[in-house]
C-alpha positions as CSV (number, residue, x, y, z in Angstrom):
1,M,8.0,24.4,4.3
2,R,4.6,23.7,4.0
3,G,2.9,20.5,4.9
4,A,0.8,18.3,7.6
5,A,2.3,17.6,11.0
6,Y,1.6,16.7,14.5
7,D,3.8,17.2,17.8
8,G,2.1,14.5,19.8
9,F,0.3,11.2,19.5
10,G,-3.6,11.4,19.3
11,D,-6.7,11.2,17.5
12,V,-7.1,13.4,14.1
13,D,-7.3,16.6,15.9
14,V,-3.9,16.6,16.6
15,L,-3.0,16.8,12.8
16,T,-2.3,20.6,11.3
17,V,-1.5,22.0,8.1
18,R,1.4,24.2,8.7
19,D,3.6,26.8,6.9
20,D,6.5,26.7,9.4
21,L,8.0,23.1,8.8
22,P,11.9,23.0,8.9
23,E,13.0,21.8,5.3
24,P,14.5,18.4,5.3
25,P,18.2,17.2,4.8
26,V,19.5,15.6,1.7
27,G,21.5,12.7,2.5
28,P,24.3,11.2,0.4
29,D,22.1,8.4,-0.6
30,T,18.8,10.3,-0.7
31,V,16.9,12.2,-3.1
32,L,14.5,15.3,-2.1
33,V,11.2,15.1,-3.9
34,R,8.8,17.8,-4.5
35,T,5.6,16.0,-3.6
36,R,2.6,16.1,-6.0
37,A,0.4,13.6,-4.2
38,A,0.5,11.3,-1.1
39,G,-1.3,8.1,-0.7
40,V,-3.4,7.6,2.8
41,N,-3.1,4.2,4.6
42,P,-4.2,2.5,7.5
43,V,-0.6,2.6,8.9
44,D,-0.7,6.4,8.9
45,L,-3.4,6.6,11.6
46,G,-1.8,3.7,13.7
47,I,1.7,5.9,13.6
48,R,-0.6,8.9,14.6
49,A,-2.1,7.0,17.4
50,G,1.5,5.9,19.1
51,R,0.9,2.2,18.1
52,L,4.3,1.9,16.6
53,A,6.2,4.1,18.9
54,G,8.1,0.9,20.0
55,A,9.0,-0.3,16.4
56,F,10.7,3.1,15.1
57,P,12.4,6.0,16.6
58,H,9.8,8.9,16.4
59,H,10.7,12.7,16.3
60,F,8.4,15.4,16.4
61,P,7.1,17.2,14.5
62,I,5.8,14.3,12.6
63,I,4.9,14.6,8.8
64,P,2.4,11.7,8.1
65,G,2.5,9.5,4.9
66,W,4.6,6.6,3.6
67,E,3.7,6.9,-0.1
68,L,4.2,9.5,-2.5
69,S,4.8,10.7,-6.0
70,G,6.5,13.8,-7.3
71,V,9.4,15.3,-8.9
72,V,13.3,14.9,-8.0
73,E,14.1,18.3,-6.7
74,A,17.7,17.6,-5.9
75,A,20.0,14.3,-5.3
76,G,22.7,13.4,-2.8
77,P,26.2,13.0,-4.2
78,A,25.9,9.1,-4.1
79,V,22.7,9.2,-6.2
80,T,23.3,8.1,-9.8
81,D,20.2,6.7,-11.2
82,L,18.0,9.7,-10.6
83,A,18.3,13.5,-11.1
84,P,16.6,16.6,-10.6
85,G,13.4,17.0,-13.0
86,D,12.8,13.1,-13.0
87,E,9.1,12.0,-12.0
88,V,9.2,9.6,-9.2
89,Y,7.0,7.6,-7.0
90,A,8.0,6.3,-3.7
91,Y,7.6,4.0,-0.6
92,V,9.3,6.4,2.0
93,R,9.4,4.3,4.9
94,R,12.7,5.4,6.4
95,D,14.2,4.1,9.3
96,D,12.8,6.6,11.7
97,V,9.6,8.4,11.7
98,Q,9.5,12.0,11.0
99,W,9.7,13.2,7.4
100,G,6.5,11.8,5.9
101,A,5.0,12.3,2.3
102,M,2.3,14.8,3.1
103,A,4.7,18.1,2.8
104,E,6.1,20.1,-0.2
105,L,9.6,18.3,0.1
106,V,10.2,15.0,1.1
107,P,13.8,13.4,1.7
108,A,13.5,9.7,0.1
109,P,16.3,7.2,0.4
110,V,17.0,5.8,-3.2
111,R,16.3,2.2,-2.0
112,C,12.4,3.7,-1.8
113,V,12.5,5.4,-4.9
114,A,11.6,4.4,-8.5
115,R,10.5,6.6,-11.7
116,K,6.7,7.2,-12.0
117,P,4.8,4.7,-14.4
118,Q,4.1,7.1,-17.5
119,S,0.5,5.8,-18.0
120,L,-0.5,7.1,-14.4
121,S,-1.4,10.5,-13.3
122,F,0.6,11.6,-9.9
123,A,-2.4,11.0,-7.9
124,E,-2.8,7.7,-9.3
125,A,0.9,6.6,-9.0
126,A,1.0,7.9,-5.4
127,A,-1.7,5.5,-4.4
128,V,0.3,2.5,-5.6
129,P,3.5,2.2,-3.9
130,L,2.9,0.8,-0.4
131,A,-0.1,-1.1,-1.4
132,G,1.2,-2.2,-4.6
133,L,4.5,-3.4,-3.0
134,T,2.6,-5.3,-0.2
135,A,0.7,-7.2,-2.8
136,Y,3.5,-7.5,-5.1
137,Q,6.0,-9.0,-2.5
138,A,3.2,-11.2,-0.7
139,L,2.3,-13.0,-4.1
140,T,5.9,-13.4,-5.7
141,E,8.3,-14.0,-2.9
142,A,6.0,-15.5,-0.1
143,L,3.6,-17.1,-2.3
144,D,5.4,-17.9,-5.4
145,V,2.3,-17.4,-7.7
146,G,2.6,-18.6,-11.1
147,E,0.9,-19.7,-14.3
148,G,-2.3,-21.6,-13.6
149,D,-2.5,-21.2,-9.8
150,R,-5.6,-20.7,-8.1
151,V,-5.2,-17.9,-5.6
152,L,-7.9,-16.5,-2.7
153,V,-7.4,-13.0,-2.2
154,H,-9.6,-11.7,1.0
155,R,-11.1,-8.2,0.8
156,G,-10.2,-7.7,-2.7
157,A,-11.6,-4.4,-2.9
158,G,-9.7,-2.7,-0.3
159,G,-6.1,-1.1,-1.2
160,V,-3.8,-3.9,-1.1
161,G,-6.4,-6.5,-2.3
162,F,-7.4,-4.7,-5.7
163,F,-3.9,-4.5,-6.5
164,A,-3.3,-8.1,-5.4
165,V,-6.1,-9.4,-7.6
166,Q,-4.8,-7.4,-10.6
167,I,-1.1,-8.7,-10.0
168,A,-1.8,-12.2,-9.5
169,V,-4.0,-12.1,-12.8
170,A,-0.7,-10.8,-14.4
171,L,1.2,-13.5,-12.9
172,G,-1.2,-16.0,-14.8
173,A,-3.0,-17.0,-11.8
174,Q,-6.9,-17.7,-11.6
175,V,-8.0,-15.3,-9.1
176,I,-11.1,-15.9,-6.4
177,A,-11.4,-12.8,-4.4
178,T,-14.0,-11.8,-1.2
179,A,-15.9,-8.7,-1.1
180,S,-19.3,-7.5,-0.3
181,P,-22.0,-7.8,-2.8
182,R,-21.7,-4.1,-4.2
183,N,-18.4,-4.9,-5.3
184,H,-18.5,-8.2,-7.1
185,G,-18.7,-6.2,-10.4
186,F,-15.7,-3.9,-9.7
187,L,-13.6,-7.1,-8.9
188,R,-14.9,-9.1,-12.2
189,D,-13.7,-5.9,-14.0
190,A,-10.2,-6.2,-12.5
191,G,-9.9,-9.7,-13.7
192,A,-11.4,-12.0,-10.6
193,A,-12.6,-15.2,-12.1
194,E,-15.0,-15.4,-9.5
195,V,-16.2,-13.3,-6.2
196,L,-17.6,-14.7,-3.1
197,D,-19.5,-12.8,-0.3
198,Y,-17.6,-12.7,2.9
199,S,-21.0,-12.2,4.8
200,A,-22.6,-15.2,3.5
201,G,-20.6,-17.6,5.7
202,P,-17.3,-19.1,5.9
203,I,-15.6,-18.8,2.5
204,S,-14.1,-22.8,2.7
205,G,-18.0,-23.7,2.5
206,Q,-18.3,-21.6,-0.4
207,L,-15.4,-22.9,-2.3
208,A,-15.9,-25.7,-5.0
209,E,-12.6,-27.0,-3.9
210,P,-9.4,-25.8,-2.1
211,V,-7.3,-23.1,-3.7
212,D,-3.4,-23.2,-4.2
213,A,-2.8,-20.1,-2.4
214,V,-4.2,-17.6,0.1
215,L,-3.7,-13.9,0.7
216,D,-5.3,-13.0,3.9
217,L,-6.0,-9.1,4.3
218,V,-8.4,-9.5,7.4
219,G,-7.2,-12.0,9.9
220,G,-9.2,-13.1,12.9
221,D,-11.9,-15.6,12.1
222,T,-11.3,-15.3,8.1
223,L,-7.6,-16.1,8.9
224,A,-8.6,-19.2,11.4
225,D,-10.8,-20.6,8.1
226,A,-7.7,-20.4,5.9
227,P,-6.5,-23.9,6.3
228,K,-9.8,-25.4,5.0
229,Q,-9.6,-23.0,2.2
230,V,-6.0,-24.1,0.7
231,R,-4.4,-27.5,-0.2
232,D,-1.1,-26.6,1.5
233,P,-1.1,-24.4,4.8
234,A,2.2,-23.2,3.7
235,R,0.9,-21.1,1.0
236,I,-1.3,-19.0,3.4
237,V,0.0,-15.6,3.8
238,S,-1.3,-12.6,6.0
239,I,0.0,-9.1,6.3
240,V,-2.5,-8.0,9.0
241,D,-2.4,-11.1,11.5
242,P,1.1,-12.8,12.8
243,A,-1.0,-15.7,14.1
244,V,-0.7,-17.2,10.2
245,R,2.6,-18.6,11.6
246,D,0.8,-20.9,14.1
247,L,-1.1,-22.2,11.0
248,G,2.3,-23.0,9.0
249,G,1.9,-19.8,6.9
250,R,4.2,-16.4,6.6
251,Y,3.5,-12.9,8.1
252,V,4.5,-10.1,5.6
253,F,5.8,-6.8,6.4
254,V,6.4,-4.9,3.2
255,R,9.7,-3.3,2.6
256,P,11.1,-0.3,0.4
257,D,12.2,-2.1,-2.8
258,A,13.1,0.1,-5.8
259,H,13.4,-2.9,-8.3
260,D,9.8,-3.8,-7.1
261,L,8.5,-0.4,-7.6
262,E,10.1,-0.6,-11.4
263,E,8.2,-4.1,-11.9
264,L,4.8,-2.3,-10.8
265,A,5.6,0.4,-13.0
266,L,6.0,-1.8,-16.0
267,M,2.7,-3.6,-14.9
268,A,1.1,-0.3,-15.1
269,D,2.3,0.8,-18.3
270,A,1.5,-2.4,-19.8
271,G,-2.0,-2.0,-18.7
272,Q,-2.1,-4.9,-16.4
273,L,-2.4,-2.6,-13.1
274,R,-4.9,0.3,-13.0
275,V,-5.9,2.4,-9.8
276,S,-9.0,3.1,-8.2
277,I,-9.1,6.1,-6.2
278,A,-11.9,6.6,-3.8
279,K,-11.4,10.1,-3.1
280,A,-8.5,12.8,-3.9
281,F,-8.3,15.5,-0.8
282,P,-6.4,18.7,-0.9
283,L,-3.6,19.0,1.8
284,E,-6.0,21.5,3.7
285,Q,-8.3,18.2,4.1
286,V,-5.9,15.9,5.1
287,R,-8.0,15.1,8.5
288,Q,-11.0,14.6,6.3
289,A,-9.0,12.1,4.6
290,Q,-7.9,10.1,7.2
291,E,-11.3,10.2,8.7
292,L,-12.5,8.6,5.6
293,L,-9.9,5.9,5.6
294,A,-10.7,5.4,9.2
295,G,-14.6,4.7,8.5
296,G,-13.5,1.5,6.9
297,H,-15.4,0.0,3.4
298,V,-13.2,2.1,1.4
299,R,-13.4,0.8,-2.1
300,G,-9.6,1.9,-3.7
301,K,-7.2,4.4,-2.1
302,V,-7.5,7.7,-0.5
303,V,-5.1,10.2,-1.7
304,V,-4.0,13.7,-0.7
305,T,-2.9,16.2,-3.3
306,L,-0.2,19.3,-2.9
C-alpha cells in the first residue's frame, strides 16, 4: 500500500512516501476508506516529534494525519449506516497512533465518520473535520453560543478560527475576530462584524465593551488578557492552553463525533460554512506540506491529495 510514513520520531526528514506499507485491518466497527485527500494540522507535527508519546500508544511505522475525505472501500460487519461507494469525511483519531490519513487505505472507526458534504470537493471536505469539530464543540458545548451573543475569536484567520467565525455566525452570534491587517477583509467576508489587529496592543483595550464569550486559539499573554475581554470568565475557552482553567474557563480537546460531523455537513451544504485552502500538495510533497504549516501564519488549511 502506498502512503506517507515514518519509523521513528524526529524532524520532517523522517517522513517518506512508500509503496510497501501493509494494508490495514478492518474491524467490526470500522470502515476502510480509500483516501482522496487528507488535512495537515499542527498535531501531525507534534506526533512526529514525539510530543504525544505519553498520551497514546504509538506503533511504527506511523502514517500521519487525523482528517480525511474519500470513498468507503469496505465496511465491518457491525457497520449499518455506511456501505462501499459512500463518499465520506472523517476525523480519524483512533485510540492508538499508527493508521493515519495519508495513505491509500485508512481504517476509520464509525464514530469518526460521516457522509461528505455534497457541496464540497474532496480536498475541501478533508480540511474540515479536525478544525471544524474543534470550533463546533468549543462553541456549542463549552461556550453555549446562541442568538445575540457577542463572541470574540482569537486568530480568526487560522484553520480553527476561520471555521469558528462562520459557525458562530450560523448560531446567531455577532463575531469579533483578531487577525493581522492583511486578513481583516478575509474575515469580514466570512461574517465577522469586527476585526481587531492583535499586534496593536492588548485586545481588552481595543474592545468598546466586554464580550459574552471568548474562544482562545493563541494562549500565553493573549489568554492572560481574556478575563478583561469577557463579562463572565466561565465563558472563556481555550484549545491550546490548559491554564485557562486557572482563570475559571474551560480547556477543550476535540473528540471524534459522527453526529457533529453531520451538523457541519449540513452547515456546508446550506452555504453557512466555506473552506479556505491555503495550498494543496500531492502526496509526494507531504514534507513541504508540513513545512508550510510549521512556518506559521497560514491562512486557512493545508491539504494533501492522493
